[in-house]
N, C-alpha and C positions, 0 to 999 in steps of 0.2 A: 612745604608746610612743615609745622612743628615737629611731628612725628615722622618723617619722611625717613627712609632707609638712607638716602642720599644726605641726609641733614648732619653735617659735621661741626655743628656748634659746640663750643668748647670753654672752660674756664680754667684758667692755670696761673700758676705763680712761678718764678725762677726760668722763664723762659730767656735762652740767650740767641742773641741776634746782634751782628756787626758789633761785638764786644761789647755789648750792654745787655743787661738784665731788664727784663719785661715781665708785665703781669697782663694777662688776658682776662678781661671781665665779660660774662655771659649776658647778655640784655635780651636774649630769648626764653626765659624759665617762664613757662606757662602757670605755676602755681607759687604761693608763698612759702615761706620757710616754715609756717606753721602747719599748714595743708600737708605737708611731707616730712615732717618732724625732722626738718636739717638740724645738724648740730652746730648751725652757726648762720651768721647773717649772709643773705644774698645781697652783693653790691649794687644791683638793679632791679628795680620791679617794674621795668617797663611793659614787658610781655604781660604778666599777671594783671597788672592795672588796665591794660588796654583790652585783654579778654572778659574782664570784670563787667565791662560795660555794653559787651555783645550780646545779642540773642541767639544762642547757637541753636541747631536742630537736633533733632533727637540723636540723629548718627553721630553727630560733632560733639555731644555731651557722652555718648556713650565712649568715644575714643578719650575725652578727657578724664573720664571715671579710669577706664581700663589703665590709660598713660599714669594717672596720679597712683596709681597699684605699683607699678614698677619704680617711680621715683621713690615713693616710700620704702619700698625694699630695699632701693639701692643707698638709702639713708639710714638703714636699719643694719645695713650689714658689714662685716668686717672683713677687710681685703688684705691678703699678704702683700709684703712689700714690692714685690715684682709686680702685682696687677697695679697698685697704687704709683709706682715708677712710669710704669709703660703707658697708663692713660692720664698721667700727671692728675691724678686724684688728690691734690694739695691745697684745695678750697672748696667751700660748700657749694658756691655757684657754679658746678661742672655742668656740661652741655649734654643733651641727648645722646650724641655719638658716644661720649665717654660712659653715660649710664648705661647704656644697652650693651658696649662693649665689656665694661667691667662686670655687669651681672652676667653675661654670657662666658667669661673666663672665670668666674667664681663658682659656676656652676655645680662643680663637683663637692663643693662645701655648704654652698646654699641652693639647692635646685629652684630655679625660676621656670615657669611655664609662660612662654610668650604667645600661646596659640590665641587664648580669649583677647589679647590687644591686635593680634592679626586680624581675626574674624571681624571685629568691630572696624578697623582700619579699612579693611577691604571693603566693607560696606560703605563705609563714607566714601571712598574711593570711587566705587561703582556709581554713585549717585552724583559725584560732582564730573566725572569724567567727560558725559555728554554737554556739560555746561560750558566747558571750556571754548568750544566754538560759540554756542550760543551766546556768552556773555563777551564774546570778541577777543579773549586772549589769544586766541588763534584763528586763522583764515583759512 
């Protein structure tokens, strides 16, 4: 899921591998630049375009709403160099992993409360958990 704790999506420039420089584009951004007041353009709108076509449940809409608040807070915040370097915050289309880790690391400067998000995420998870078997994802 887009907001799972195991979601390690990221976007970054200047990654080095095999003696070459690489950029990593994040294609799993659930919002547009405008929705989260990003300071620059996202290279991909794949996921936000896809989500815009879906009919979401009330629980999923609540997760999107609370998630958007965290994305907005991320884009409105300033991060010290140590945090920017550690989480490779060098492009606007960072991923959920980078956002939650940067917000947590910056909590002393700009407090963030993940509780409302966790509550709606847990409600959606509880709704979906029994469907894993019913829909044939697991036997």
